[in-house]
C-alpha positions, 0 to 999 in steps of 0.5 A, spaced: 903 198 523 897 197 527 897 194 534 889 192 534 890 185 533 895 185 539 893 182 546 898 184 552 899 179 558 902 182 564 905 177 569 903 179 576 909 176 579 910 171 584 911 171 592 916 177 591 920 175 597 926 179 595 921 185 596 919 183 603 916 186 607 913 191 602 910 184 599 907 181 606 900 184 604 901 185 597 903 183 590 909 186 587 906 190 582 901 193 587 907 196 591 906 203 591 911 207 586 913 215 586 908 217 592 902 216 588 902 210 583 903 203 583 908 199 579 903 195 575 901 202 572 907 202 568 906 197 563 899 198 563 900 205 561 905 203 556 900 199 553 895 204 553 900 209 550 902 204 545 895 203 543 894 196 545 888 196 549 886 189 550 890 187 556 890 181 561 893 181 568 895 174 571 895 174 578 896 169 584 899 171 590 897 177 595 893 180 589 887 183 593 889 190 593 892 189 586 885 187 583 882 193 587 887 198 584 886 195 577 878 195 578 878 202 580 883 205 575 882 202 568 875 203 565 875 203 557 869 207 554 864 202 551 866 203 543 873 202 543 873 194 545 879 195 550 879 192 557 884 191 563 882 184 566 884 180 571 886 172 570 887 170 577 890 163 578 884 158 579 883 151 579 879 148 573 878 141 571 884 142 566 888 145 571 887 143 578 894 147 581 896 154 582 901 157 576 908 154 576 911 159 573 910 165 568 909 160 562 905 155 566 901 161 568 900 163 560 898 156 558 893 155 563 889 161 560 890 159 553 883 160 551 883 167 552 889 167 546 885 163 541 880 169 539 880 169 532 882 176 531 888 176 535 895 175 531 900 177 536 901 176 544 905 181 548 908 178 554 910 183 559 913 183 567 909 187 572 914 190 576 919 194 571 920 201 570 921 204 563 917 207 557 916 204 551 912 204 545 910 197 543 908 199 536 915 200 535 917 193 537 911 190 533 914 194 527 921 191 528 917 184 529 914 185 522 920 188 518 924 181 520 918 176 519 920 174 526 916 168 530 918 172 536 921 179 538 925 180 544 926 187 547 934 188 549 938 193 552 946 194 552 949 193 558 956 194 561 960 187 563 959 188 571 951 188 570 951 182 566 951 177 572 944 179 574 941 178 567 940 174 561 945 176 555 943 174 548 948 173 542 946 176 536 948 175 528 950 181 524 942 182 522 940 182 529 937 175 530 938 172 536 943 166 536 944 164 543 942 166 550 946 165 557 943 166 564 947 171 568 954 170 565 960 171 570 967 169 567 971 173 562 970 167 557 962 167 557 962 174 556 967 174 550 962 169 547 956 173 548 959 180 546 955 184 540 959 187 535 959 195 537 959 197 530 952 193 530 949 197 536 952 204 534 948 202 527 942 202 531 943 209 533 945 206 540 951 208 544 956 202 545 961 205 549 963 200 554 956 196 553 957 191 548 952 185 552 945 185 550 941 184 556 934 181 555 928 186 558 923 180 559 919 183 554 916 178 548 912 179 542 910 172 539 906 170 533 900 168 537 900 161 533 908 160 535 906 161 542 901 156 542 905 151 539 911 152 544 906 152 550 902 146 548 908 141 545 912 142 552 911 143 559 916 149 560 914 153 566 918 159 565 919 164 559 926 166 561 929 160 563 926 155 558 921 158 553 925 163 550 932 159 549 927 153 546 924 158 541 931 160 539 933 153 537 926 152 533 924 159 531 926 166 528 927 170 534 929 177 533 932 183 537 928 189 538 934 194 541 932 199 546 936 204 550 932 208 554 931 208 562 929 201 564 929 198 572 927 191 574 924 193 581 926 186 584 929 188 591 928 193 597 935 196 595 933 197 587 926 199 589 929 204 594 934 207 589 929 207 584 924 212 588 930 216 590 932 217 583 925 219 581 925 225 586 932 227 584 933 234 580 935 230 574 931 224 574 933 218 569 926 217 568 921 223 567 914 222 570 912 228 566 911 226 559 905 229 555 905 224 550 906 218 554 904 219 561 903 214 567 896 213 569 893 211 575 887 211 580 884 218 580 883 220 587 879 226 590 884 229 595 885 236 597 892 239 595 898 238 600 899 243 605 906 245 607 906 249 614 913 252 613 916 246 611 923 246 608 923 241 602 928 240 597 929 234 591 923 231 593 916 228 591 910 230 595 903 227 593 896 229 594 893 230 600 899 231 605 899 235 611 906 237 613 908 241 619 911 247 621 919 246 621 919 240 618 925 238 613 924 233 607 930 232 603 931 227 597 925 223 599 918 221 596 912 223 600 906 218 599 898 220 599 895 223 605 902 223 609 901 227 616 908 229 618 909 233 625 912 239 626 920 239 626 920 232 623 926 231 619 926 226 613 932 225 609 933 220 603 927 216 605 921 213 602 914 214 605 908 210 602 903 214 606 896 212 608 890 209 605 885 213 609 884 219 613 883 219 621 876 221 623 876 226 630 873 220 633 878 215 631 883 220 633 880 221 640 880 213 640 887 213 639 889 217 645 884 213 649 888 207 647 895 210 648 896 210 640 900 215 636 896 218 631 896 216 624 903 219 621 909 221 623 910 225 630 913 231 632 921 232 632 922 225 629 927 223 625 927 218 619 933 217 615 935 212 609 928 208 610 922 206 607 916 207 611 910 203 609 903 205 609 898 206 615 904 207 620 903 210 626 910 213 629 910 217 635 914 223 637 921 223 638 922 217 634 929 215 630 928 211 624 935 209 621 940 204 620 945 207 624 949 200 626 950 198 618 946 192 619 945 188 612 939 184 614 935 183 621 930 179 623 922 181 622 920 185 628 913 189 627 916 195 628 922 195 624 926 191 620 932 191 615 933 189 608 939 190 603 941 195 608 935 199 608 931 200 614 924 198 613 918 200 617 912 195 615 905 196 614 900 198 620 906 198 624 905 202 631 912 205 634 911 209 641 914 216 643 921 216 643 923 209 640 930 208 637 932 201 634 938 199 639 942 193 638 939 190 644 932 190 641 933 187 634 935 180 634 940 179 627 937 175 622 
């Protein structure tokens, strides 16, 4: 089944408020992942590995760094006809406003879908971690002569309250959809026959609810019909339920790792799992790698450090006696001697300081870029280009759930976060008197 006539639209996400402060200066898809990637690299890599080479990324909020990353990373040869291009929100004579939702974002760019050689349109989210061959999804779509095919994953009852759950008939056609069911009656109404799930080669043990992954494959003309005849603004809440009533919507079952990276806690846990000894999502895959920007960085230098169950990216300098456990260390990190980093995600730096820059820091009383000697970081996320002095302690030892914003330290979902470009002086410790609770 050829994917040459498939066009992919990757939705760049909204304001990303649940990932704040990581989204203070960047969009969700531009947030770093696993040390050296960006979240957007995942859906784009899935497309490339599946043979889908015509890709638009729809962006709106804090999109400068995302645009820069895509421009520097995804360049196809001139003979393939492939591209990854940005469709940024803009005012036109036909559309004077910003995108009002996922469906509205696509509606404002329908002219790019109306090329004569486009037969199918693949709608993807820019903030999920999974590995999928979209050619398999197209095969399901064609085999069942569907108008719309949606990827779904079986989940346990306790996970249903955060997801959209589909009701299927005996052939896998979607008959109904319920957003975030919570009651026993609602769950029973949406339950899928475990025997049907097992027949798809998927274990149904305690997983008889089929959740939408937010991955849609439309016949192009069907999508045009749904968007031009309605003013629906959101795919998950409006377009998809309407399609169930009027079109043939079929399920493409999926049973691999899938994580929606929508909150600080899910982001933190996802990175930690990737650094573990048996990661549920393996970054090492010869047939379906995750692509990212090629950088001319030196190998990391480890000066007698002890490192266990961690990912260490390129260009790092880690001092003598440092201890790093269960953590992700991003690009160009400078970690001083005897620093302890446990259960944390350090996003790294965008640049190296020059000798003149270091001298300037000293003159202004600033700590150098990186993490100073004898500091301790535990259970935290440290964003990019942060200056942490000596003997600093970064941890949520008081059990806060959320705190008010502070230029040095905040807590979201119980996770301590040091915002991008923060400066923390020698010996600083987040005591209760320094933090006004939100």
